N, C-alpha and C positions, 0 to 999 in steps of 0.2 A: 945249578939245577940238581935236584937229588936223583937218586936211583929210580924211584918210583915216577917221578916226573918225566924222566928220560924214557922209561919203559913206556909210559902212557902215550907220550908224544910220538914216539917210534911206531907203535901200533896204530895210532891214529893216521899217520902219514902213509903207511903201507896200504891201510883200507881206503883212504882218501884218494890215492892214485888209482886204485882198481876201480872205485866207484865212479870217478871222473871219467875214466876211460870207457866204462860201460854206458854211462849217461850220453857221452859224446857219440858213442857208435849208434845208440838207439836214435839219437837225434838225426844223425847223417842218414841213416837207413830211411827214416820217415820223410826227411826232406829230399831225399834222392827219389823216393817213390812218388812224391808229389810233383817233383820238377822233371822227371824223365821225359814226359810228353813234350815239354817245352824245348828240350835239348833236342829230341828227335825231329820236331817240327822245323827247328832252326838249322838242322843238319850239322850240329856241332860236332867238332872232333872229340876223341877221347881225352886228348890233351886239354882242351878247353874245359870239359867236365871236372877233370882232376884238378886244375888250376882253381877253378871256382871253388870246390869243396876245401881244398888247402887253405885258401885265403879265408874261408868261412869258419875254420876251426877255432882261431883265437876268440872270435865273438861268441861261438857256441861254448867254448871252455868257461868264458866268463858267466854266461847265463846258467850253466850247469853246476858251477862250483857250490853255490848255496845248497842245492839238494844233494850234492855229493858229500858236503861236510856234514849235513844233518844225518845222512845214512850211516856214514863212517862213525859218527860220535854215538849213534844209537846202537850200532853193532858192538863197538868197543865196550860201552857200558852194560849192555845186555850180557856180553860175555863175562865181564867181571861179576855181574850179579849172579849169573848161573854157576860160577865157580866160587861163589861165597866170598869174593875178595872184598866186596862192598861192605858186607857184615863184619869182616875181619878188621877192616881199617876203621870203621865206626866203633868197634869194641875197643880200639886203640885210643879212642877219643878224637878221632879226626872226623870232622863233619863233612857234609856234602860240598859245601862251598870250598873248603880246603882240597878235598879230592879233585874237584872239578877245576881248580885254578889253573893247572898247566894247560888244559884244554881251552879254557876261556881266553887265556893269554895268546895262546897259539891262533885261535880264531881272530883275535884282534889283529895280530900281525898279518894274517891271511887277508883280512879286510884291507889293510894298507896295501899289500901286494896286489890285490884285485883292483884297487884304484889306479895304481901306478901302471899296471898292465893295460888297463882300459884307456889310459892316457897315452901311452907310448906305442903299443902294439896294435890295438884294436882299430883305431882310427884308419891306419895306413891299410891293413888287411880288409877291413870293411869297404873302404873306397875301392880297392882293387876287385873284390868279389862283385860288388854293385856295378862296377864298370864293365866287367865281363859279362854279367846278367843284361845289362842295358844294351851294350854294343854287340856282343857275339851271339846272344840268345834272342833278345827282343828286337834286334837290328835297328836301334835307334841310332840317329846321327850323333857321333861323338862330340861334334862341334855345335850341335843344335842349340845348346844354351847360350851360344854367343850372340844369337839374333833374338831380341825380346821386344815386346810391344807394350805401348802405353806405360812408360816409365815415368814415375814421379821420383825426383831426388832433391833433397835439400842440400845444397852445397854450402860452401864457406861464405860466398858473397851473394848467391842467388838461388832461386828454386827453378828446376828444369822440369819441363814436361816434354816428353819426346814420343811421338806417335810410334815410331819404329826405330831401333838401333841395331845396326850391324857391327858387331864386334870385331869381325874378321876384316872388314874393309874400313872400319872406323869411321862410319857414316851415320849421322843423324837424319832421320826423314821427319820433315814437319815439327822441328823443335820450337818450343816456346820459352823464353828466358824472363823471369820475373826478378827484378832488382829491388831491394827494400832499404829504407833508411833505418837509423838505430831504433825508431818507433815502430818498425815493421809496417810502414806504409809503402805502397809500391810507387817507386820514383821513376821506374823504366820498365818497359816491356818490349821485348824483341820477338817478332814472328818470322820465321823464314820457311823456305821450301826444303832446304837441307843444310847440313853443315859437315865439314870435313876436318879431321885432325891433320894438321899440317905444320911441320917443322916446330912443334912445340906449343901451338896454340890452335884454337878453333877457327876455321874460316867459313863464315856463314854467308849463304848466297840467296839472293832474291827474296827479300824480306821487307818488313816494315818495322820502324823504330817509333815508339810512342814515349815522350818524355814529359813528366809533369812539370807544369809551370811553377814558378816560385810561390805564387799565390796558392797553390795547391788545388786550384778549382778545375783546371783544364789540362789537356794533354796535347802537345804538339806532335804532329805525324809527319814523318818523312819516309821515303822509300829508298832502298839501296840495292845494288846488284851484287856487291861483295863487301863484307866487313870482317875484320879480324878482331876476335875476342880473346884476350889473355886472361883465362880463367884458371883457377887451381885444380879443377876437376880434369882428370885424364880419361881416355877411353876405358881403361880397367875399372874406373868407378861406376861405369853404367853396365858392367858385365857382372851378372849374378848367376853363378853356377848353383843349380839346385843340388843341395847336399842334405843328407839325413844327419840327424844329430849324433848317431854312432860313428859317423865318418869324420868326426871333429873331437879333438881333446877339449878339456873343460875351458882353457883360455881361448882356444880358437872359436868355440861355440859362444863364449862370453862376447868376444868382439863381434862375431857375426849377428848376435842378438842386438847389440847396441847400434850397429850400423842399420839393421832393419828398423829399429825403434826411431832412430833419428831421421830415416827416410820416410817415416810415416806408414810403414807397413805393419801389420798385425804379426807380432813375434811371439805370441802365446804359446805356440807349439815348442818354439826353442827355449822360451823361458822355462817351460815344465821340464824339457829335456835336460836343462841346465842343472835344475834342482835334483832331478832323478840320478844324474851322474854322481852327486855327493851322496845321495841317500842309498843307493842301491849296494855299493860295496859293503855297508855295515850290517846287511842282512846276513852275511857269514857269521858275524858275531852273535846276532839275534838268534840264528839257527842253532848255535852251540847252546844258548840258554834254553832253547826250546827242547832239543835232542836229549839233553840229560834227564830232565824230568819224565820225559815220554818213556825213556828206556828203564827209568826206575819206578814208574808209575805202580804196577802191581807185580808182586812176588812172582806169581805164576804165569804171568804174561811172556810168550816166547818172542824170539827175535823177529821172525816174519811179521807177526801182528804188529809189533812196535814200529817196524819200518814201514809198514802199510800205513799206520797212523801218521808217521813222519811225512810220507808223501802226499797224504790227504791234506796236511797242514800246509805244505809247500803249494799245493793247488789253491787252497783258500788264500795264501799270501799273495799269488799271482793274481787271483780273482779281485781281491781288494785293491791291489796295486793298479790293476787295469781299470777298474770302476773309477777309482780316485783320479787316475790320469785323465780319463774322459771328462769327469766333472771339472778338472783344471783346464782342459782344452776348451770346454764350453764356458768357461768363465765362472761357473758356479762356486768353485773353491779357488782360493789363492794358490799360485803355482807352488809355493814352499809347502803348503798344507797337503796339496794333492801328492806331492813327491814323498812326504815323510808320514802320511797317515798310516800306511801298512806297517811300516817300521815301528811307529809308536804303538799300535795295537799290539803287535807281537812282542814288542819289548816288554810291556806291561804284563802280557800273558806269560812270557817266560819267566820273568821276576817272580810273579805270584806262584807259578808252579814250582820254581826252585825253592821258595820259602816253604812250600808245603812238604815237599819230599825231605827238606832238611829237619823237619820236626821230629 
């Protein structure tokens, strides 16, 4: 790395840290102002509030990094423009792409770091902050998710319908089991009043078994008081904890989405979230391509105006991302398009503006 590149990256990081801290502080102040009433109503202690906001900081830092990167880049290039450093470099035959190369490479590595940070740190911290909010502030039962109603589950050898499942006691209330042959025809149906997990299998009580005759035309019916079923599905397979996409890493979310799809539930929200997890980190790189031409747009344009334009562009990016995400959730756009639409628009805008300022 040359002297100029080291200088540029050093100045960028100094400003980036300052901008990131400012944006995080503003976000925390706004969030605290909006949530203080809930903490007071819940009679939450100071320790609970501090813990909640400490755990929120990683997720906030991820959300604020693109805006902080854009602002830092605009300030760096506006300062270079004001000091006539850009003119001097171009007079030496160095074009804008070459001048911007250290910043663009740095932004690319920041995108990778942002993705890894979102994978390793944010899921844990977001889960903790959401848990504090649900349990300590909203006073929700921490084990409430273990009891669920009207469960459909496609298992390895049968399909389950359970009116009520108690995950703590490991009891099924009014379960129905459908067993299929390789052609997906029902060959057996079992209805029971309840089932209990005992010693590694399901003990089903007070029910009816319907077996299809070999001819396939009729079903024989028999009653039972107790029946043991050795099925591969365990109690944990019927417990679904409601989790937000940000509480899971990419691979966790992918597995969760596949499980929901296999069980017949609508997983659109999580499929969209899965694609956004890949798309969002690259906005740091795109913001670098946006920020450089904004800073160099007009010779007489000052830093405050350039930063203001950058903030407006960030707002429009979030607006487009929000609209495209909503369209993805509604099924109007494919999940991958809804996640990458904002990135695509701003990438082309950034490249176009970079080519213009390079003339």
